[in-house]
C-alpha positions as CSV (number, residue, x, y, z in Angstrom):
1,M,52.8,9.9,-45.9
2,I,52.5,13.2,-44.0
3,W,52.2,13.3,-40.2
4,E,50.9,16.3,-38.3
5,I,53.1,16.2,-35.1
6,P,51.5,17.0,-31.8
7,K,52.5,20.1,-29.8
8,T,53.6,18.7,-26.5
9,E,56.6,16.4,-25.9
10,K,54.4,13.9,-24.1
11,E,51.9,13.8,-26.9
12,R,54.7,13.5,-29.5
13,T,56.3,10.5,-27.7
14,R,52.9,8.7,-27.6
15,F,52.4,9.7,-31.3
16,Y,55.8,8.3,-32.3
17,Q,55.1,5.1,-30.4
18,D,51.7,4.7,-32.0
19,K,53.0,5.4,-35.5
20,L,56.1,3.2,-35.3
21,P,54.5,0.0,-36.6
22,E,53.0,1.9,-39.6
23,L,56.4,3.4,-40.3
24,L,58.2,0.0,-40.2
25,E,55.5,-1.8,-42.2
26,S,55.6,0.8,-45.0
27,R,59.3,0.4,-45.3
28,V,59.9,4.2,-45.2
29,T,63.6,4.9,-45.8
30,A,63.7,8.6,-45.0
31,V,61.8,11.1,-42.8
32,F,61.9,14.9,-43.5
33,A,61.1,17.0,-40.4
34,V,60.0,20.7,-40.5
35,S,62.8,21.6,-38.1
36,D,66.0,20.2,-36.7
37,F,64.3,20.1,-33.3
38,Y,61.7,17.6,-34.4
39,A,64.2,15.7,-36.5
40,L,66.6,15.2,-33.6
41,E,63.7,14.3,-31.2
42,F,62.5,11.7,-33.6
43,M,66.0,10.4,-34.2
44,R,66.5,9.9,-30.4
45,F,63.2,8.1,-30.3
46,I,64.0,5.6,-33.0
47,Q,67.5,5.1,-31.7
48,G,65.9,4.1,-28.4
49,K,64.0,1.4,-30.4
50,N,67.3,0.1,-31.8
51,I,66.7,1.5,-35.2
52,K,69.9,2.8,-36.8
53,T,70.3,6.1,-38.4
54,P,71.1,6.5,-41.3
55,K,71.5,2.8,-42.0
56,D,67.9,1.8,-41.3
57,I,66.2,5.1,-41.8
58,Q,67.5,8.5,-42.8
59,I,66.3,11.6,-41.1
60,I,66.5,15.1,-42.6
61,G,65.9,18.3,-40.7
62,F,65.4,21.9,-41.7
63,D,67.3,24.7,-39.9
64,D,71.0,23.7,-39.9
65,N,71.4,24.6,-36.3
66,M,74.3,23.8,-34.1
67,A,72.6,20.8,-32.5
68,S,72.3,19.1,-35.9
69,R,76.1,19.0,-36.1
70,E,76.6,17.9,-32.5
71,S,74.2,14.9,-32.6
72,H,75.4,11.4,-33.2
73,P,75.3,10.7,-36.0
74,S,75.2,14.3,-37.2
75,L,71.8,15.2,-38.7
76,T,71.4,15.8,-42.4
77,T,69.8,19.2,-42.5
78,I,68.8,22.0,-44.9
79,H,70.2,25.4,-44.2
80,Q,67.9,28.4,-44.2
81,E,68.7,32.0,-44.0
82,A,66.7,33.3,-41.0
83,S,67.6,36.9,-41.7
84,L,66.3,36.6,-45.3
85,R,63.1,35.0,-44.1
86,A,62.6,37.7,-41.5
87,E,63.3,40.5,-44.1
88,T,60.8,38.9,-46.5
89,A,58.2,38.6,-43.8
90,I,58.5,42.2,-42.8
91,K,58.2,43.4,-46.5
92,C,55.1,41.3,-46.9
93,L,53.5,42.6,-43.7
94,E,54.3,46.2,-44.8
95,A,52.8,45.5,-48.2
96,M,49.6,44.0,-46.7
97,R,49.4,46.9,-44.3
98,D,49.5,49.3,-47.3
99,G,46.9,47.3,-49.2
100,A,49.5,46.0,-51.8
101,E,50.3,42.5,-53.0
102,C,53.1,40.7,-51.2
103,E,55.9,39.9,-53.7
104,T,58.3,37.2,-52.5
């Protein structure tokens, strides 16, 4: 299942609360978040519901930022090279500006 997460913290908290029964009924064993920020926020939410991570559900983030290492338990996360992503984006923008194809 794929969830589109709301933009504001208040909306996300309500969203998590509404989706929790569905999550538990479907016996999901892992959640992959698009960033460590969202992963950590969701981890705090489910821990507040006495759901244990990673025993009951595993949460994986994407960024490998410092907060992922300082959380308890530490967050499993995928490292990304921000400078490489920025360099690739700039090359693509320049190519598009010049009417060329973007090669990644």
